[in-house]
C-alpha positions in Angstrom: 0.0 0.0 0.0 1.1 3.6 -0.7 -0.2 7.0 0.3 -0.2 9.6 -2.4 -0.3 13.2 -1.2 -0.7 15.8 -3.9 -0.6 19.6 -3.5 -2.4 21.2 -6.5 -3.8 24.5 -7.7 -7.3 25.3 -6.5 -8.6 25.7 -10.1 -7.6 22.1 -11.0 -9.7 20.3 -8.4 -12.7 19.4 -10.6 -10.5 18.1 -13.5 -8.5 16.1 -10.9 -11.6 14.6 -9.4 -12.8 13.6 -12.8 -9.5 12.0 -13.8 -9.4 10.0 -10.5 -13.0 8.9 -10.9 -12.1 7.6 -14.4 -9.4 5.5 -12.9 -12.0 4.1 -10.4 -10.2 5.6 -7.4 -12.7 5.5 -4.5 -11.2 7.1 -1.4 -10.0 10.6 -1.8 -9.6 13.3 0.8 -9.3 17.0 -0.3 -8.2 19.7 2.2 -7.8 23.5 1.9 -4.2 24.3 2.6 -1.9 27.3 2.2 1.8 27.2 1.6 4.6 28.1 -0.7 7.3 26.3 -2.6 10.1 27.2 -4.9 8.2 30.4 -6.0 8.4 31.6 -2.4 4.8 32.8 -2.4 5.4 35.4 -5.1 3.1 35.6 -8.1 5.4 36.3 -11.0 2.9 35.9 -13.9 2.5 38.9 -16.2 -0.4 40.8 -14.7 -0.6 44.5 -15.7 -4.1 44.9 -14.2 -3.2 43.2 -11.0 -6.1 40.8 -11.3 -4.3 37.7 -10.1 -2.8 39.4 -7.0 -6.1 41.2 -6.4 -8.1 37.9 -6.5 -5.7 36.2 -4.1 -5.9 39.2 -1.8 -9.7 39.2 -2.0 -9.7 35.5 -1.2 -7.6 36.1 2.0 -9.8 39.1 3.0 -12.9 37.1 2.6 -11.5 34.2 4.5 -10.6 36.5 7.4 -14.1 38.2 7.4 -12.7 41.6 6.5 -14.9 41.9 3.4 -18.1 40.2 2.4 -18.7 41.5 -1.2 -15.6 41.2 -3.4 -17.6 42.8 -6.3 -17.7 46.1 -4.5 -15.9 48.7 -6.8 -13.4 49.9 -4.1 -11.8 46.4 -4.2 -11.0 46.5 -7.9 -8.0 48.9 -7.9 -5.2 47.6 -10.2 -1.9 46.8 -8.6 1.3 47.6 -10.6 4.0 45.8 -8.6 4.6 42.2 -7.6 3.6 41.3 -4.1 5.1 38.6 -1.9 2.0 36.9 -0.5 3.9 34.5 1.8 1.5 31.6 1.4 -0.8 30.8 -1.5 -4.1 28.9 -1.3 -3.8 25.3 -2.6 -5.6 22.0 -2.3 -4.1 18.9 -0.9 -5.5 15.5 -1.8 -4.6 12.3 0.0 -5.2 8.8 -1.5 -4.2 5.4 -0.2 -4.0 2.8 -2.9 -2.5 -0.6 -3.8 1.1 -0.4 -5.1 0.1 -1.3 -8.7 -2.2 1.6 -9.0 0.4 4.3 -8.1 1.9 4.8 -11.6 -1.5 5.3 -13.2 -2.6 7.8 -10.6 0.7 9.7 -10.8 0.4 10.0 -14.6 -3.2 11.2 -14.3 -2.3 13.8 -11.6 0.7 15.0 -13.6 -1.2 15.4 -16.9 -4.2 17.2 -15.3 -2.2 19.6 -13.1 0.8 20.5 -15.3 0.7 24.0 -16.8 4.4 24.4 -17.1 4.6 27.3 -14.6 5.9 27.5 -11.1 3.2 26.6 -8.5 1.8 23.6 -10.4 2.3 21.5 -7.2 4.0 18.4 -5.9 3.2 14.8 -5.5 4.6 12.7 -2.6 4.4 8.9 -2.5 4.8 7.4 1.0 4.8 3.8 2.2 1.7 2.8 4.1 2.2 0.0 6.6 -1.5 -0.7 7.4 -5.0 0.5 7.0 -8.0 -0.5 9.2 -11.7 -0.2 8.3 -13.2 0.8 11.7 -16.6 -0.7 10.9 -15.5 -4.2 10.2 -11.9 -4.4 11.5 -10.5 -5.3 8.1 -6.8 -4.7 7.7 -4.5 -3.9 4.8 -5.7 -4.1 1.2 -9.1 -5.5 2.4 -9.7 -2.2 4.2 -9.1 -0.2 0.9 -11.7 -2.0 -1.2 
């Protein structure tokens, strides 16, 4: 058994779910996370109107309860310089599968989430020593099916 942990962009969640469903992957856990990788939390994409930075900033302000209506005109002022955001919103998915399924899942995750830009994410594959289905007490691969 292996545990696959993938950190992906938030806008790729639906496509990722669809790809995993087509591979008949049953148990998937998605979590909201924030973090940074090689890009250091800086958005370096060309963005003369500041829409990417503004949208991420609006996301954080909404999450913290500072604003409730992101469509209000005063929140649509263009930003002309890059901002170091520190941590960016991402999604983390966790899957525990049999060893023979890992390459297919890695291929699917890579194809769906690769844009060729920094921030596409990471995939970690970890050994899993056991799994237990609480309801029945089944162990190992039996607990995964």
